[in-house]
N, CA, C and O of each residue as an XYZ file, in Angstrom:
368
protein
N       0.787     -1.216     -0.015
C       0.042     -0.128      0.122
C       1.087      1.296      0.187
O       0.878      2.259     -0.550
N       1.811      1.269      0.821
C       2.698      2.502      1.008
C       3.314      2.717     -0.274
O       3.250      3.810     -0.836
N       3.995      1.579     -0.831
C       4.927      1.622     -2.135
C       3.834      2.177     -3.243
O       4.225      3.096     -3.963
N       2.757      1.779     -3.391
C       1.913      2.109     -4.598
C       1.436      3.723     -4.148
O       1.386      4.628     -4.982
N       1.149      3.887     -2.916
C       0.763      5.513     -2.761
C       2.008      6.568     -2.999
O       1.824      7.703     -3.438
N       3.371      6.006     -2.631
C       4.460      6.846     -3.141
C       4.498      7.071     -4.368
O       4.748      8.200     -4.790
N       4.220      5.886     -5.286
C       4.086      5.953     -6.822
C       3.206      7.083     -7.250
O       3.503      8.147     -7.793
N       2.020      6.583     -6.865
C       0.677      7.555     -7.168
C       1.035      9.192     -6.876
O       0.559     10.109     -7.545
N       1.805      9.335     -5.939
C       1.917     10.799     -5.656
C       3.389     11.335     -5.979
O       3.780     12.445     -5.620
N       4.143     10.437     -6.683
C       5.435     10.812     -7.083
C       6.331     11.188     -6.003
O       7.119     12.118     -6.171
N       6.279     10.548     -4.911
C       7.097     10.542     -3.802
C       8.193      9.465     -3.890
O       8.255      8.688     -4.843
N       9.020      9.453     -2.899
C      10.013      8.474     -2.529
C       9.495      7.392     -1.641
O       9.885      6.224     -1.669
N       8.667      7.839     -0.924
C       8.210      7.109      0.288
C       6.821      7.255      0.680
O       6.431      8.324      0.211
N       5.828      6.636      1.368
C       4.745      6.983      2.041
C       4.780      5.950      3.414
O       5.371      4.918      3.729
N       3.808      6.850      4.012
C       3.395      6.038      5.325
C       1.971      6.001      5.596
O       1.318      7.042      5.673
N       1.486      4.910      5.737
C      -0.038      4.474      6.298
C      -0.238      4.593      7.526
O       0.531      4.021      8.298
N      -1.195      5.276      7.965
C      -1.400      5.276      9.576
C      -2.927      4.816      9.667
O      -3.717      4.914      8.728
N      -3.230      4.305     10.917
C      -4.471      3.846     11.233
C      -5.384      4.884     11.277
O      -6.539      4.591     10.967
N      -5.127      6.109     11.609
C      -6.131      7.347     11.763
C      -5.405      8.514     11.290
O      -4.183      8.557     11.148
N      -6.244      9.487     11.048
C      -5.795     10.966     10.894
C      -5.283     11.603     11.905
O      -4.586     12.593     11.683
N      -5.524     11.168     13.213
C      -4.975     11.830     14.467
C      -3.611     11.354     14.338
O      -2.709     12.188     14.404
N      -3.310     10.024     14.147
C      -1.798      9.407     14.183
C      -1.124     10.018     13.172
O       0.091     10.134     13.335
N      -1.650     10.478     12.071
C      -1.104     11.003     10.841
C      -0.472     12.328     11.178
O       0.671     12.622     10.828
N      -1.180     13.030     11.797
C      -1.207     14.542     12.323
C      -0.235     14.791     13.406
O       0.450     15.811     13.492
N      -0.215     13.666     14.334
C       0.837     13.613     15.457
C       2.252     13.368     14.774
O       3.191     14.144     14.952
N       2.333     12.240     13.985
C       3.613     11.969     13.047
C       4.185     12.929     12.489
O       5.412     13.021     12.504
N       3.274     13.966     11.796
C       3.765     14.980     10.957
C       4.282     16.079     12.040
O       5.409     16.549     11.889
N       3.602     16.424     12.951
C       3.922     17.346     13.897
C       5.235     16.936     14.482
O       6.191     17.707     14.399
N       5.342     15.812     15.049
C       6.525     15.472     15.740
C       7.413     15.343     14.832
O       8.476     15.356     15.453
N       7.675     15.205     13.531
C       8.659     15.039     12.577
C       9.183     16.475     12.395
O      10.397     16.628     12.263
N       8.322     17.584     12.377
C       8.586     19.210     12.281
C       9.223     19.754     13.535
O      10.157     20.555     13.507
N       8.672     19.276     14.644
C       8.972     20.007     15.847
C       9.522     18.985     16.694
O       9.208     17.817     16.464
N      10.395     19.294     17.758
C      11.141     18.537     18.693
C      10.851     19.329     20.159
O      10.207     20.376     20.229
N      11.365     18.728     21.152
C      11.265     19.182     22.558
C      11.956     20.664     22.504
O      13.020     20.901     21.930
N      11.266     21.486     23.111
C      11.650     22.901     22.960
C      11.184     23.937     21.894
O      11.435     25.142     21.913
N      10.518     23.310     21.035
C       9.917     24.014     19.584
C       8.608     24.656     20.060
O       8.002     24.543     21.125
N       8.354     25.366     18.947
C       7.149     26.087     19.082
C       6.382     25.987     17.832
O       6.882     25.938     16.708
N       5.030     25.959     18.137
C       4.223     25.787     16.842
C       3.052     26.961     17.035
O       2.661     27.192     18.179
N       2.592     27.571     16.107
C       1.637     28.361     15.958
C       0.391     27.830     14.757
O       0.491     27.690     13.538
N      -0.701     27.631     15.625
C      -1.934     26.925     14.739
C      -3.176     27.680     15.063
O      -3.380     28.374     16.059
N      -4.010     27.421     14.017
C      -5.360     27.935     14.121
C      -6.030     27.439     15.495
O      -5.885     26.359     16.068
N      -6.824     28.577     15.857
C      -7.687     28.137     17.010
C      -9.064     27.359     16.747
O      -9.803     26.844     17.587
N      -9.203     27.411     15.412
C     -10.524     26.683     14.790
C     -10.035     25.280     14.386
O     -10.124     25.008     13.189
N      -9.563     24.409     15.167
C      -9.232     22.953     14.805
C     -10.417     21.911     15.121
O     -11.258     22.108     15.998
N     -10.374     20.760     14.281
C     -11.166     19.628     14.810
C     -10.684     19.313     16.448
O      -9.519     19.298     16.845
N     -11.741     19.102     17.153
C     -11.693     18.562     18.613
C     -10.342     17.787     19.032
O      -9.503     18.171     19.847
N     -10.340     16.707     18.341
C      -8.899     15.792     18.552
C      -7.649     16.485     18.396
O      -6.722     16.334     19.192
N      -7.584     17.406     17.171
C      -6.402     18.246     16.978
C      -5.868     18.992     17.972
O      -4.708     19.114     18.366
N      -7.262     19.646     18.440
C      -7.033     20.602     19.650
C      -6.432     20.151     20.729
O      -5.388     20.621     21.180
N      -7.166     19.052     21.282
C      -6.686     18.223     22.286
C      -5.196     17.740     22.428
O      -4.532     17.768     23.463
N      -4.759     17.247     21.072
C      -3.453     17.058     20.726
C      -2.456     18.245     21.095
O      -1.439     18.178     21.786
N      -3.035     19.398     20.425
C      -2.186     20.583     20.595
C      -1.956     21.320     21.886
O      -0.933     21.898     22.253
N      -3.214     21.171     22.556
C      -3.484     21.745     23.962
C      -2.818     20.706     25.094
O      -2.266     21.208     26.073
N      -2.874     19.348     24.956
C      -2.613     18.784     26.171
C      -1.523     17.611     25.944
O      -0.971     17.064     26.899
N      -1.243     17.247     24.503
C      -0.325     16.126     24.368
C       1.040     16.529     24.135
O       2.015     16.029     24.696
N       1.071     17.653     23.099
C       2.467     18.151     22.568
C       3.053     18.848     23.983
O       4.218     18.668     24.336
N       2.258     19.529     24.622
C       3.083     20.206     25.944
C       3.672     19.040     26.808
O       4.672     19.327     27.466
N       3.133     17.616     26.904
C       3.927     16.721     27.492
C       5.134     16.254     26.970
O       5.936     15.570     27.607
N       5.310     16.737     25.444
C       6.656     16.455     24.870
C       7.459     17.646     24.798
O       8.426     17.646     24.035
N       7.182     18.692     25.508
C       7.774     20.041     25.592
C       7.842     20.722     24.484
O       8.832     21.409     24.231
N       6.764     20.624     23.637
C       6.516     21.387     22.420
C       5.314     22.332     22.871
O       4.257     21.895     23.327
N       5.565     23.483     22.714
C       4.652     24.675     23.063
C       4.000     25.108     21.802
O       4.582     25.368     20.749
N       2.571     25.161     22.060
C       1.610     25.497     20.899
C       0.955     26.766     21.328
O       0.552     26.967     22.474
N       0.857     27.774     20.142
C       0.140     28.939     20.251
C      -1.068     28.860     19.350
O      -0.932     28.954     18.130
N      -2.263     28.689     19.923
C      -3.470     28.619     18.937
C      -4.025     30.076     18.792
O      -4.179     30.700     19.842
N      -4.277     30.564     17.853
C      -4.747     31.778     17.094
C      -6.105     31.620     16.624
O      -6.525     30.667     15.967
N      -6.852     32.774     17.067
C      -8.199     32.686     16.435
C      -8.186     33.178     14.884
O      -7.177     33.511     14.263
N      -9.423     33.157     14.427
C      -9.449     33.554     12.962
C      -9.270     35.190     12.916
O      -9.876     36.022     13.592
N      -8.299     35.392     11.959
C      -7.974     36.781     11.786
C      -8.292     37.128     10.371
O      -8.390     36.247      9.517
N      -8.473     38.541     10.076
C      -8.376     38.811      8.772
C      -7.318     38.911      7.938
O      -6.322     39.501      8.357
N      -7.322     38.340      6.558
C      -6.127     38.188      5.928
C      -4.849     39.388      6.136
O      -3.660     39.076      6.194
N      -5.335     40.726      6.227
C      -4.310     41.701      6.282
C      -3.580     41.724      7.446
O      -2.442     42.195      7.439
N      -4.182     41.184      8.657
C      -3.740     40.961     10.094
C      -2.817     39.904     10.274
O      -1.940     39.838     11.135
N      -3.147     38.903      9.200
C      -2.640     37.560      9.459
C      -0.907     37.545      9.654
O      -0.478     36.839     10.567
N       0.019     38.264      8.864
C       1.292     38.441      8.953
C       1.963     38.940     10.140
O       2.959     38.403     10.626
N       1.313     40.136     10.665
C       1.699     40.925     11.697
C       1.181     39.928     12.978
O       1.918     39.843     13.960
N       0.232     39.372     12.955
C      -0.020     38.497     14.012
C       0.878     37.426     14.338
O       1.292     37.152     15.465
N       1.184     36.759     13.103
C       1.969     35.519     13.196
C       3.462     36.084     13.933
O       3.939     35.478     14.892
N       4.044     37.178     13.415
C       5.185     37.889     13.993
C       5.022     38.112     15.370
O       6.087     38.061     15.985
N       3.970     38.356     16.087
C       3.768     38.694     17.520
C       3.743     37.243     18.046
O       3.923     37.107     19.257
N       3.581     36.347     17.435
C       3.504     34.914     18.175
C       4.874     34.291     18.086
O       5.300     33.552     18.974
N       5.483     34.565     17.120
C       6.917     33.729     16.633
C       7.750     33.750     17.806
O       7.772     34.689     18.601
N       8.504     32.593     17.909
C       9.242     32.508     19.068
C      10.725     32.224     18.552
O      10.896     32.190     17.334
N      11.624     32.053     19.264
C      12.922     31.551     18.534
C      13.048     30.222     18.081
O      13.982     29.991     17.314
N      12.290     29.299     18.405
C      12.019     28.104     18.016
C      10.699     27.769     17.413
O      10.107     26.697     17.539
N      10.313     28.801     16.751
C       8.884     28.321     16.053
C       9.193     27.414     15.038
O      10.015     27.841     14.228
N       8.712     26.129     14.822
C       9.065     25.178     13.986
C       7.852     24.968     12.878
O       8.090     24.422     11.801
N       6.725     25.377     13.179
C       5.452     25.203     12.051
C       4.527     26.320     12.317
O       4.368     26.669     13.487
N       3.946     26.873     11.440
C       2.872     27.768     11.408
C       1.684     27.229     10.609
O       1.704     27.415      9.392
N       0.851     26.706     11.052
C      -0.389     26.406     10.206
C      -1.773     27.087     10.503
O      -2.481     26.727     11.443
N      -2.039     27.888      9.815
C      -3.047     28.730      9.828
C      -3.856     28.694      8.510
O      -3.301     28.677      7.412
N      -5.363     28.681      8.698
C      -6.040     28.690      7.467
C      -6.282     29.968      6.797
O      -6.873     29.997      5.717
């Protein structure tokens, strides 16, 4: 399955997970390590919000959840949230 997905997507490899939440967890923990910081939308699926609010801090990954903002305010708002080790920014 994974080899076929990689070929279909034009990638070198693929990873199949049992759920979308495990895929999100693997993606985030490959981008961020202990001591890193993530900025994400405050408008998340409940399971993802729980992961960001409760699970990732146990791995010493800090998460800032931002509410919806107007497009012209997005970049200044991100810059205010950015920290020394901001590893990922995921806003709609």
